[in-house]
Backbone as CSV, one residue per row, in Angstrom:
resi,resn,N_x,N_y,N_z,CA_x,CA_y,CA_z,C_x,C_y,C_z
1,MET,20.748,-4.838,2.307,20.092,-6.032,1.549,18.972,-5.102,0.720
2,PRO,18.888,-5.489,-0.432,18.090,-4.820,-1.283,16.712,-4.896,-1.127
3,ARG,16.057,-4.333,-1.333,14.673,-4.158,-1.488,13.895,-5.326,-2.361
4,LEU,12.964,-6.146,-2.312,12.235,-6.553,-3.299,11.396,-5.955,-3.973
5,ARG,11.627,-6.524,-5.456,11.127,-5.657,-6.515,9.861,-5.616,-6.168
6,SER,9.178,-4.420,-6.452,7.765,-3.994,-6.594,6.685,-4.891,-7.032
7,ASP,7.197,-5.326,-8.082,6.034,-6.437,-8.768,5.965,-7.823,-7.988
8,PHE,7.103,-8.138,-7.691,7.234,-9.567,-6.485,6.773,-9.369,-5.537
9,TRP,7.083,-7.996,-4.506,6.398,-7.102,-3.419,4.466,-7.554,-3.566
10,VAL,3.939,-6.842,-4.529,2.666,-6.856,-4.759,2.240,-7.961,-5.347
11,SER,2.613,-8.998,-6.015,2.070,-10.678,-6.410,2.523,-10.958,-4.990
12,ALA,2.970,-11.293,-4.532,3.234,-11.736,-3.156,2.547,-11.462,-2.074
13,HIS,1.916,-10.029,-1.660,1.143,-9.351,-0.732,-0.292,-10.280,-0.944
14,LEU,-0.538,-9.750,-2.052,-1.781,-10.110,-2.877,-2.298,-11.825,-2.970
15,ARG,-1.201,-12.760,-2.551,-1.265,-14.075,-2.632,-1.893,-14.127,-0.695
16,ARG,-1.116,-13.829,-0.291,-1.130,-13.957,1.325,-2.400,-13.357,1.958
17,LEU,-2.833,-12.315,1.202,-3.898,-11.626,1.754,-5.197,-12.665,1.161
18,ASN,-5.333,-12.933,-0.084,-6.500,-13.724,-0.635,-5.940,-14.856,-0.014
19,GLY,-5.175,-15.430,0.671,-4.757,-16.567,0.709,-5.492,-16.715,2.679
20,GLU,-5.567,-15.146,3.055,-6.501,-15.173,4.247,-7.797,-14.857,4.459
21,ASN,-7.986,-15.131,3.300,-9.758,-14.572,2.759,-9.844,-13.048,3.006
22,ILE,-8.810,-12.273,2.701,-9.040,-10.744,2.767,-9.058,-10.531,1.323
23,PRO,-10.221,-9.930,0.707,-10.263,-9.533,-0.766,-9.403,-8.311,-1.185
24,ALA,-8.344,-8.713,-2.246,-7.211,-7.723,-2.652,-7.017,-7.777,-3.949
25,VAL,-6.840,-6.688,-4.595,-6.595,-6.589,-6.133,-5.358,-5.595,-6.313
26,GLN,-4.752,-5.828,-7.350,-4.136,-4.494,-7.828,-4.693,-3.678,-8.760
27,ARG,-5.068,-2.742,-8.331,-5.868,-1.599,-9.002,-5.045,-0.837,-10.518
28,ARG,-3.374,-0.686,-10.136,-2.749,0.166,-10.563,-0.866,-0.551,-10.991
29,ARG,-0.470,-0.662,-11.715,0.525,-1.092,-11.910,1.513,-0.320,-12.192
30,GLY,2.605,0.038,-11.386,3.679,0.827,-11.884,5.199,-0.082,-12.110
31,SER,5.829,1.074,-12.027,7.387,0.339,-12.639,8.000,-1.051,-11.490
32,ALA,8.074,-2.277,-12.236,8.206,-3.408,-12.029,9.256,-3.591,-10.721
33,GLU,10.399,-2.492,-10.866,11.713,-2.620,-9.960,11.380,-1.837,-8.426
34,ALA,10.903,-0.845,-8.846,11.281,-0.049,-7.945,10.095,1.195,-7.546
35,GLY,9.107,1.046,-8.287,7.403,1.480,-7.754,6.914,1.479,-6.893
36,ALA,6.875,2.874,-6.031,6.235,3.478,-4.606,4.650,2.665,-4.953
37,ILE,4.359,1.853,-3.641,3.280,1.002,-3.347,2.316,1.772,-2.490
38,PHE,1.104,2.343,-2.518,0.207,2.573,-1.798,-0.689,1.502,-1.678
39,VAL,-1.285,1.368,-0.592,-2.478,0.601,-0.734,-3.695,1.118,0.319
40,LYS,-4.881,0.784,-0.308,-5.900,1.587,0.004,-6.396,0.483,0.868
41,ILE,-7.283,0.723,1.434,-8.526,-0.406,2.566,-9.734,0.239,2.366
42,ASP,-10.803,-0.155,2.028,-12.175,-0.121,1.803,-12.738,-0.942,3.092
43,ARG,-13.216,0.314,3.564,-13.884,-0.192,5.054,-15.334,-0.854,4.546
44,LEU,-15.749,-0.962,3.617,-17.244,-1.120,3.144,-18.151,-0.587,3.989
45,ASP,-18.093,1.000,4.454,-19.045,1.888,5.216,-18.654,2.864,4.423
46,GLY,-18.279,3.225,3.443,-17.836,4.528,3.014,-16.918,5.513,3.735
47,THR,-15.817,4.707,4.570,-14.504,5.199,4.630,-13.683,4.419,4.481
48,ALA,-12.433,4.979,4.117,-11.317,4.294,3.595,-10.014,4.779,4.743
49,ASP,-8.772,3.745,4.675,-7.515,4.230,5.244,-6.626,4.149,3.775
50,LEU,-5.634,4.964,3.430,-4.614,5.061,2.969,-2.976,4.588,3.683
51,TYR,-2.223,3.660,2.963,-1.107,3.805,3.693,-0.271,3.640,2.186
52,GLY,1.032,4.185,2.507,2.382,4.383,1.988,3.674,4.179,2.040
53,PRO,4.730,4.104,1.333,5.856,4.216,1.587,6.197,4.877,2.910
54,ALA,7.037,4.433,3.950,7.724,4.985,4.878,8.663,5.775,4.499
55,PRO,8.800,7.156,5.337,10.157,7.769,4.897,11.396,6.984,5.377
56,GLN,12.373,7.024,4.139,13.337,6.852,4.828,13.914,7.137,6.196
57,ALA,13.854,7.921,6.952,14.227,8.791,8.411,13.155,7.743,9.267
58,LEU,12.281,6.652,8.673,11.830,5.759,9.976,12.130,4.443,9.727
59,ILE,13.213,4.437,8.541,13.536,2.683,8.448,15.183,2.485,8.986
60,ASP,15.303,1.912,9.981,16.554,1.597,10.684,17.461,0.825,9.288
61,ALA,18.989,1.520,9.462,19.896,1.242,8.627,19.847,-0.328,8.507
62,ASP,20.035,-0.829,9.573,20.257,-2.213,9.635,18.843,-3.223,8.959
63,ASP,17.943,-2.415,8.421,16.725,-2.941,8.440,16.691,-4.217,7.174
64,ALA,16.235,-5.296,7.029,16.038,-6.401,6.509,16.221,-6.257,4.971
65,GLY,15.547,-5.232,4.263,15.364,-4.817,2.965,13.738,-4.813,2.827
66,ASP,12.955,-5.242,4.018,11.259,-5.375,3.719,10.808,-4.061,3.553
67,ARG,9.602,-3.964,2.536,9.053,-2.844,2.525,8.365,-2.424,4.106
68,ARG,8.068,-1.148,4.398,7.417,-0.471,5.482,6.667,0.643,4.817
69,PHE,5.776,0.838,5.765,4.523,1.347,5.170,3.659,2.255,6.193
70,THR,3.868,3.656,5.995,2.603,4.267,7.209,1.738,5.196,6.950
71,PRO,0.795,5.264,7.818,-1.011,5.623,7.272,-0.540,7.091,6.958
72,ILE,-1.295,7.378,5.860,-1.369,8.678,5.359,-2.764,8.998,5.528
73,LEU,-3.597,8.464,5.359,-5.178,8.895,5.434,-5.832,7.603,6.273
74,THR,-6.487,7.989,7.469,-7.427,7.084,8.395,-8.884,7.308,8.291
75,ALA,-9.519,6.603,7.877,-11.189,6.525,8.592,-11.714,7.687,7.828
76,VAL,-11.240,8.103,6.357,-11.747,9.240,5.866,-12.903,8.757,4.604
77,PRO,-13.547,9.568,4.068,-14.432,9.057,3.020,-13.717,8.483,2.249
78,SER,-14.003,7.833,1.229,-13.573,6.906,-0.014,-12.744,8.027,-1.107
79,PRO,-14.144,9.214,-1.077,-13.144,9.983,-2.059,-12.427,10.977,-1.650
80,ASP,-12.083,10.965,-0.390,-10.749,11.667,-0.446,-9.610,10.736,-0.549
81,ILE,-9.527,9.764,-0.526,-8.441,8.823,-0.536,-8.027,8.544,-2.064
82,GLU,-9.151,8.867,-3.002,-9.087,8.931,-4.205,-8.650,10.240,-4.928
83,GLU,-8.687,11.007,-4.319,-8.116,12.511,-4.852,-6.799,12.135,-4.164
84,ARG,-6.375,12.011,-3.220,-4.854,12.039,-2.711,-3.884,10.826,-3.729
85,LEU,-4.851,9.796,-4.149,-4.145,8.796,-4.853,-3.699,9.619,-6.134
86,ALA,-5.359,10.410,-6.684,-4.539,11.416,-8.137,-3.598,12.046,-8.026
87,ARG,-3.596,13.413,-6.805,-2.257,13.612,-6.716,-0.946,12.894,-7.042
88,GLU,-1.056,11.482,-6.258,0.114,11.036,-5.897,0.880,10.771,-7.605
89,ILE,-0.465,9.924,-8.295,-0.068,9.829,-9.519,0.453,10.967,-10.403
90,ARG,0.251,12.403,-10.173,0.360,13.168,-10.582,2.001,13.520,-10.684
91,PHE,2.309,13.167,-9.226,3.670,13.344,-8.751,4.537,12.372,-9.400
92,ASP,4.210,11.160,-9.380,4.717,9.818,-9.653,3.699,8.789,-10.596
93,SER,4.455,9.141,-11.908,3.216,8.075,-12.419,3.777,6.542,-12.487
94,ASP,4.829,6.175,-12.142,5.070,4.711,-11.650,4.702,3.843,-10.517
95,LEU,3.739,4.564,-9.834,3.303,4.012,-8.739,2.175,2.928,-8.499
96,TRP,2.286,1.675,-7.758,1.647,0.814,-7.775,0.274,1.553,-6.733
97,ILE,-0.854,0.576,-7.110,-2.106,0.722,-6.297,-2.216,-0.487,-5.797
98,VAL,-2.639,-0.829,-4.417,-3.162,-2.292,-4.341,-4.674,-1.790,-3.136
99,GLU,-5.469,-2.361,-3.697,-6.748,-1.652,-3.202,-7.187,-3.226,-2.169
100,ILE,-7.581,-3.455,-0.685,-8.186,-4.374,0.562,-9.622,-3.920,0.325
101,ASP,-10.551,-4.672,0.229,-11.771,-4.417,1.034,-11.662,-5.468,2.129
102,ASP,-12.161,-4.516,3.283,-12.149,-5.541,4.465,-12.947,-4.149,5.729
103,ARG,-13.704,-4.644,6.186,-14.528,-4.192,7.122,-13.774,-3.744,8.383
104,GLU,-12.839,-4.653,8.911,-11.903,-4.604,10.073,-10.671,-3.637,10.041
105,GLY,-10.271,-3.173,8.224,-8.988,-2.832,7.734,-7.752,-3.520,8.071
106,ARG,-8.146,-4.649,8.056,-6.741,-5.867,7.928,-5.888,-5.187,6.710
107,HIS,-4.764,-5.544,6.498,-3.536,-4.999,5.345,-2.836,-6.074,5.423
108,GLY,-1.978,-6.441,6.569,-0.808,-7.018,6.457,0.244,-6.714,6.439
109,LEU,0.679,-5.576,6.116,1.411,-4.542,6.154,2.888,-4.746,6.691
110,LEU,3.779,-4.062,6.882,4.917,-4.057,7.813,4.755,-2.492,7.904
111,LEU,4.546,-1.876,9.503,4.383,-0.422,9.471,5.699,-0.132,10.192
112,ALA,6.200,1.188,9.804,7.621,1.694,10.083,7.423,2.133,11.937
113,GLU,7.870,2.152,12.781,7.705,2.348,13.754,8.188,4.054,14.608
């Protein structure tokens, strides 16, 4: 099953988070069809987490086409996340960035196992 387009996924995810009273915004718009999506969770205490697309090796062949994520950095100073995102943008200028502000670190992402 093909994956949902990046623009549709980001829009739906933002609506879901905001519906759960978790503040979230689209910080960067990437390729509508297939741009990689990175999610930053600002824990509002100077630290943040960063999630990115799960490697294909971690996704089952019979997966339903859902986007899965994996932690890249956790509980690090926010500038470290920004530095990593800048490197990712230099590598892939078509990526998306979603930013969530949540002290508890809630993100609503489907994680790869």
